C-alpha positions as CSV (number, residue, x, y, z in Angstrom):
1,M,0.0,0.0,0.0
2,S,1.4,3.4,-1.0
3,E,2.4,5.8,1.8
4,L,0.9,9.2,2.1
5,T,2.4,12.3,3.7
6,D,0.7,13.6,6.9
7,R,-1.0,16.3,4.9
8,Q,-2.2,13.9,2.3
9,R,-3.6,11.7,5.0
10,Q,-5.5,14.7,6.4
11,I,-6.9,15.5,3.0
12,L,-7.9,11.9,2.2
13,R,-9.7,11.6,5.6
14,A,-11.5,14.9,5.0
15,I,-12.7,13.9,1.5
16,V,-13.9,10.5,2.9
17,L,-15.8,12.2,5.7
18,E,-17.3,14.9,3.4
19,Y,-18.3,12.4,0.7
20,V,-20.0,10.1,3.3
21,V,-22.2,12.9,4.4
22,A,-23.0,14.6,1.0
23,A,-22.7,11.8,-1.5
24,E,-21.4,14.3,-3.9
25,P,-17.8,14.8,-5.3
26,V,-15.7,16.9,-2.9
27,P,-14.0,20.0,-4.4
28,S,-10.5,21.0,-3.2
29,E,-11.8,24.4,-2.3
30,L,-14.1,22.9,0.3
31,I,-11.2,21.1,2.0
32,A,-9.0,24.3,1.9
33,S,-11.7,26.5,3.4
34,K,-13.2,24.0,6.0
35,Y,-10.3,22.1,7.3
36,G,-7.7,24.8,8.0
37,L,-4.6,22.9,6.8
38,G,-2.7,26.2,6.5
39,V,-2.0,26.0,2.8
40,R,-3.5,27.6,-0.3
41,S,-6.2,26.0,-2.5
42,A,-3.6,25.4,-5.2
43,T,-1.5,23.3,-2.8
44,I,-4.5,21.3,-1.8
45,R,-5.3,20.7,-5.5
46,N,-1.8,19.4,-6.2
47,E,-2.0,17.1,-3.2
48,V,-5.4,15.9,-4.3
49,K,-4.0,15.1,-7.8
50,E,-1.2,13.1,-6.2
51,I,-3.6,11.1,-4.1
52,T,-5.7,10.5,-7.2
53,D,-2.7,9.3,-9.1
54,I,-1.9,6.8,-6.3
55,G,-5.4,5.4,-6.8
56,F,-7.1,6.5,-3.5
57,L,-9.4,9.0,-5.2
58,S,-11.3,9.2,-8.5
59,Q,-12.8,12.1,-10.5
60,P,-16.2,11.3,-12.0
61,H,-15.7,14.0,-14.7
62,K,-13.2,16.8,-15.3
63,S,-15.2,19.6,-13.7
64,A,-16.1,17.6,-10.6
65,G,-14.4,17.2,-7.3
66,R,-13.1,13.8,-6.0
67,V,-14.6,10.7,-4.5
68,P,-12.9,7.9,-2.6
69,S,-12.0,4.8,-4.5
70,D,-12.2,1.3,-2.9
71,Q,-8.5,1.6,-2.3
72,G,-9.0,4.9,-0.6
73,Y,-11.7,3.5,1.6
74,R,-9.4,0.6,2.5
75,F,-6.6,3.0,3.4
76,F,-9.0,5.0,5.5
77,V,-10.3,2.0,7.4
78,D,-6.8,0.6,8.0
79,N,-5.0,3.8,8.8
80,L,-7.3,6.8,9.4
81,S,-10.4,5.6,11.1
82,A,-11.2,6.5,14.7
83,T,-12.4,4.2,17.5
84,L,-15.6,5.8,18.8
85,D,-17.2,5.2,22.2
86,P,-20.9,4.4,22.2
87,R,-23.3,7.1,23.5
88,S,-25.6,6.2,26.4
89,S,-28.5,6.4,24.0
90,D,-26.8,3.9,21.6
91,R,-26.4,1.4,24.5
92,Q,-30.0,1.9,25.6
93,S,-31.4,1.4,22.1
94,I,-29.6,-1.9,21.8
95,R,-30.5,-3.1,25.3
96,N,-34.1,-2.2,24.7
97,A,-34.1,-4.4,21.6
98,I,-32.5,-7.5,23.1
99,D,-34.5,-9.7,25.4
100,E,-32.6,-12.7,26.7
101,D,-35.8,-14.5,27.3
102,E,-36.5,-14.7,23.6
103,P,-35.5,-17.8,21.5
104,L,-32.3,-17.2,19.6
105,R,-33.9,-16.7,16.2
106,E,-36.2,-14.0,17.7
107,L,-33.2,-12.4,19.4
108,L,-31.5,-12.2,16.0
109,K,-34.5,-10.7,14.4
110,S,-34.9,-8.0,17.1
111,T,-31.2,-7.2,17.0
112,T,-30.9,-6.8,13.2
113,K,-34.1,-4.7,13.2
114,A,-32.8,-2.4,15.9
115,L,-29.4,-2.1,14.3
116,S,-30.9,-1.4,10.9
117,R,-33.1,1.4,12.3
118,M,-30.0,2.9,14.0
119,T,-27.7,2.7,11.0
120,H,-30.3,3.1,8.1
121,L,-28.5,0.2,6.5
122,L,-29.1,-3.5,5.8
123,C,-28.2,-5.6,8.9
124,T,-27.8,-9.4,8.8
125,A,-27.1,-12.2,11.3
126,A,-25.7,-15.5,10.1
127,L,-25.6,-18.5,12.5
128,V,-22.6,-20.7,12.4
129,R,-23.1,-23.6,10.0
130,N,-21.3,-26.2,12.2
131,G,-22.0,-29.9,12.2
132,D,-20.0,-30.1,15.4
133,V,-22.6,-28.2,17.5
134,R,-24.0,-30.6,20.1
135,V,-27.5,-31.1,21.4
136,R,-27.9,-29.7,24.9
137,Q,-31.5,-30.9,25.4
138,V,-34.2,-32.7,23.5
139,L,-37.8,-33.2,24.7
140,I,-41.2,-34.2,23.4
141,S,-44.4,-33.1,25.1
142,G,-47.8,-34.5,24.4
143,L,-50.4,-32.0,23.1
144,G,-53.4,-34.4,23.0
145,P,-54.3,-37.5,21.1
146,G,-52.0,-37.9,18.1
147,R,-50.1,-34.6,18.6
148,A,-46.7,-33.8,20.2
149,L,-44.2,-30.9,20.4
150,L,-40.5,-31.7,19.8
151,V,-38.0,-29.2,21.4
152,L,-34.4,-29.4,20.4
153,V,-31.9,-27.0,22.1
154,L,-28.3,-26.8,20.9
155,E,-25.2,-25.7,22.8
156,N,-24.9,-22.5,20.7
157,G,-28.2,-21.3,22.1
158,L,-30.5,-22.2,19.1
159,A,-33.8,-23.8,20.1
160,E,-36.1,-25.4,17.5
161,N,-39.7,-26.5,18.0
162,R,-41.6,-28.9,15.7
163,F,-45.2,-30.1,15.9
164,L,-45.4,-33.9,15.2
165,G,-48.0,-36.4,14.5
166,I,-47.7,-39.5,16.8
167,P,-49.9,-42.5,17.2
168,A,-53.2,-41.5,18.8
169,T,-52.9,-44.3,21.3
170,A,-49.6,-43.0,22.7
171,T,-50.0,-42.3,26.4
172,I,-48.1,-39.9,28.7
173,E,-46.2,-43.0,29.9
174,H,-45.2,-43.9,26.4
175,I,-44.0,-40.3,25.7
176,G,-42.0,-40.4,29.0
177,E,-40.2,-43.6,27.9
178,A,-39.5,-42.1,24.5
179,N,-38.0,-39.0,26.3
180,Q,-35.7,-41.3,28.2
181,V,-34.5,-42.9,24.9
182,L,-33.9,-39.5,23.5
183,A,-31.9,-38.4,26.6
184,D,-29.8,-41.5,26.3
185,H,-29.2,-41.5,22.6
186,I,-29.5,-37.9,21.3
187,T,-28.4,-35.5,24.1
188,G,-24.7,-34.7,23.7
189,K,-24.4,-35.8,20.1
190,N,-23.4,-33.3,17.3
191,L,-25.6,-32.4,14.3
192,R,-23.3,-34.2,11.9
193,T,-23.8,-37.5,13.7
194,L,-27.6,-36.9,13.9
195,L,-27.8,-36.7,10.1
196,V,-27.3,-40.5,9.9
197,H,-28.1,-41.6,13.5
198,E,-30.6,-44.4,14.0
199,L,-32.3,-44.7,17.3
200,P,-32.4,-48.3,18.8
201,A,-35.2,-50.7,18.4
202,I,-37.7,-50.4,21.2
203,P,-39.5,-53.5,22.6
204,N,-42.7,-51.6,23.3
205,P,-44.3,-51.0,19.9
206,Q,-46.2,-47.9,21.1
207,V,-43.0,-46.3,22.4
208,G,-41.2,-47.5,19.3
209,Q,-43.6,-45.7,17.0
210,V,-43.1,-42.4,18.9
211,V,-39.3,-42.9,18.8
212,K,-39.4,-43.6,15.1
213,V,-41.4,-40.4,14.3
214,V,-39.2,-38.3,16.5
215,G,-36.0,-39.8,15.1
216,Q,-37.0,-38.8,11.5
217,A,-37.9,-35.3,12.7
218,I,-34.5,-34.9,14.4
219,R,-32.6,-36.1,11.2
220,D,-34.6,-33.5,9.2
221,L,-33.8,-30.8,11.7
222,A,-30.1,-31.7,11.7
223,E,-30.1,-31.4,7.9
224,E,-31.8,-28.0,8.1
225,L,-29.5,-26.7,10.9
226,T,-26.3,-27.6,9.1
227,R,-27.3,-25.2,6.3
228,L,-26.4,-21.5,6.5
229,Q,-29.2,-19.7,8.4
230,V,-29.5,-15.9,7.9
231,V,-31.8,-13.2,9.4
232,S,-31.9,-9.8,7.7
233,D,-33.6,-6.4,8.1
234,G,-33.4,-3.1,6.3
235,E,-33.1,-3.9,2.6
236,E,-35.0,-0.8,1.8
237,F,-32.4,1.4,3.4
238,V,-29.7,0.2,1.0
239,L,-31.8,0.6,-2.1
240,A,-32.6,4.2,-1.0
241,Q,-29.0,5.3,-1.0
242,P,-28.4,8.2,-3.4
243,E,-25.6,6.5,-5.4
244,F,-28.1,3.6,-6.2
245,Q,-30.9,6.0,-6.9
246,R,-28.7,7.8,-9.5
247,D,-27.3,4.6,-11.1
248,T,-29.9,2.2,-12.3
249,D,-27.3,-0.4,-13.2
250,A,-25.8,-0.4,-9.7
251,M,-29.3,-0.5,-8.3
252,A,-30.1,-3.6,-10.4
253,K,-27.0,-5.4,-9.2
254,V,-27.6,-4.6,-5.6
255,L,-31.2,-5.7,-5.8
256,H,-30.1,-8.9,-7.5
257,A,-27.6,-9.6,-4.7
258,I,-30.2,-9.0,-2.0
259,E,-33.0,-11.0,-3.7
260,Q,-30.7,-13.9,-4.8
261,G,-29.1,-13.9,-1.3
262,T,-26.6,-16.7,-1.7
263,D,-23.5,-14.6,-2.5
264,L,-24.4,-11.9,0.0
265,H,-25.1,-14.4,2.8
266,Q,-21.9,-16.3,2.1
267,A,-19.9,-13.1,2.2
268,V,-21.5,-12.0,5.5
269,A,-20.7,-15.4,7.1
270,D,-17.1,-15.5,5.8
271,T,-15.2,-14.1,8.7
272,K,-11.9,-15.2,7.1
273,Q,-12.2,-12.1,4.9
274,G,-11.8,-9.9,8.0
275,Q,-14.1,-7.4,9.7
276,V,-14.5,-5.1,6.7
277,T,-14.6,-5.9,3.0
278,I,-15.0,-3.1,0.5
279,G,-16.4,-3.1,-3.0
280,T,-14.2,-4.9,-5.4
281,E,-12.6,-6.9,-2.6
282,H,-15.6,-9.1,-2.8
283,D,-15.4,-12.1,-5.2
284,S,-18.9,-11.7,-6.4
285,A,-19.5,-8.9,-9.0
286,P,-23.0,-7.9,-7.7
287,L,-21.3,-7.0,-4.4
288,H,-18.7,-4.6,-5.9
289,S,-20.7,-1.5,-4.9
290,L,-21.2,-2.7,-1.3
291,S,-19.2,-2.8,1.9
292,I,-19.7,-5.4,4.6
293,L,-18.8,-4.9,8.2
294,R,-18.7,-8.0,10.4
295,E,-18.5,-8.9,14.1
296,V,-18.6,-12.4,15.6
297,F,-21.1,-13.1,18.4
298,F,-20.5,-15.8,21.0
299,V,-22.1,-18.2,23.4
300,G,-19.7,-18.1,26.3
301,T,-16.3,-18.5,24.4
302,D,-17.8,-20.4,21.5
303,E,-18.5,-18.7,18.2
304,A,-22.2,-18.7,17.5
305,G,-22.5,-16.6,14.4
306,T,-21.8,-13.3,12.6
307,L,-23.6,-10.0,12.8
308,A,-23.1,-7.7,9.8
309,I,-23.9,-4.3,8.4
310,V,-24.2,-4.1,4.6
311,G,-24.3,-0.7,2.8
312,P,-22.7,1.2,-0.1
313,T,-19.0,1.7,0.0
314,R,-19.8,5.3,1.0
315,L,-20.7,4.7,4.6
316,D,-19.7,6.0,8.0
317,Y,-17.2,3.3,8.9
318,D,-16.3,4.7,12.3
319,R,-19.8,5.0,13.7
320,N,-21.2,1.9,12.1
321,R,-18.3,-0.3,13.3
322,M,-18.9,1.0,16.8
323,L,-22.6,0.2,16.7
324,L,-21.9,-3.2,15.3
325,R,-19.4,-4.0,18.0
326,L,-21.9,-2.8,20.7
327,A,-24.7,-4.9,19.2
328,A,-22.5,-8.1,18.9
329,E,-21.4,-7.7,22.6
330,Q,-24.9,-7.2,23.8
331,L,-26.2,-10.1,21.8
332,S,-23.4,-12.4,23.1
333,M,-24.2,-11.5,26.6
334,A,-27.9,-12.1,26.1
335,I,-27.4,-15.6,24.5
336,T,-24.9,-16.6,27.1
337,S,-27.0,-15.4,30.0
338,A,-30.1,-17.2,28.6
339,L,-28.3,-20.5,28.4
340,R,-26.9,-20.3,32.0
341,S,-30.2,-19.3,33.6
């Protein structure tokens, strides 16, 4: 990465901050008059030209000011960004949205909704797709003749409920015996094992029928839970951004990425790419006009998933990264507390 002088760093930071707010090319005259760098406009123009030649800025047309390039945003994030402290109102907004008594999926929905409203961007949560996650608890409850509820709780905090049809002649005692079989043969096993796991033959045919139905339901659940699971909120905020309103081609690509989902969801969940990926750093072309900010959330010390903010490359990296860290911390605390209670 090319080095910049201290003055060039100040100018680049100023252009990024101004462009984030105005979504319009930033003229050198504005930097000279507003940021008090102690030099004439001509000097600022020369510095801006050098920064442009390096590749950190671009000029949409000859009479326009400059806008940051993907390289410029990357330099800003890596070298010029500031670590902000949350305001008390930010903390309160996140706390109000997160209720540790909610099931994990509802927690993710309320967290992404709150974060989306705070940032005016798309917010996404992806659960870890991990076949090694173990079953913490499994239970079936009778709901009347021929009906039962299966509850499966994983060590990462995820709880799944399924209504099942069981033999109408199954009694509370039969269901109790089936629960003992599940406790002995399902609890503690990981999802990968459950994909192919067969429960033992049961001498009592009534109990055996219940166990057979539940065993198939658990295999179906294991298959579902080892696929990537994503919760999102705020798609409308991304599409409303001025750069996409002005550029119908960029709008179409972003809309495709959101509607198709697969590439975007995989990018959100791919923590190997780091906490921030910008524009053309993404492998998928429809994501080239977007930035993704990521934070991992945990159950205790175990990784449970990724919380992300998705927006145009022109976004307030400092504030949005602070809000994302805050939300991930609060979400981790809520999940961990719920499992320990």
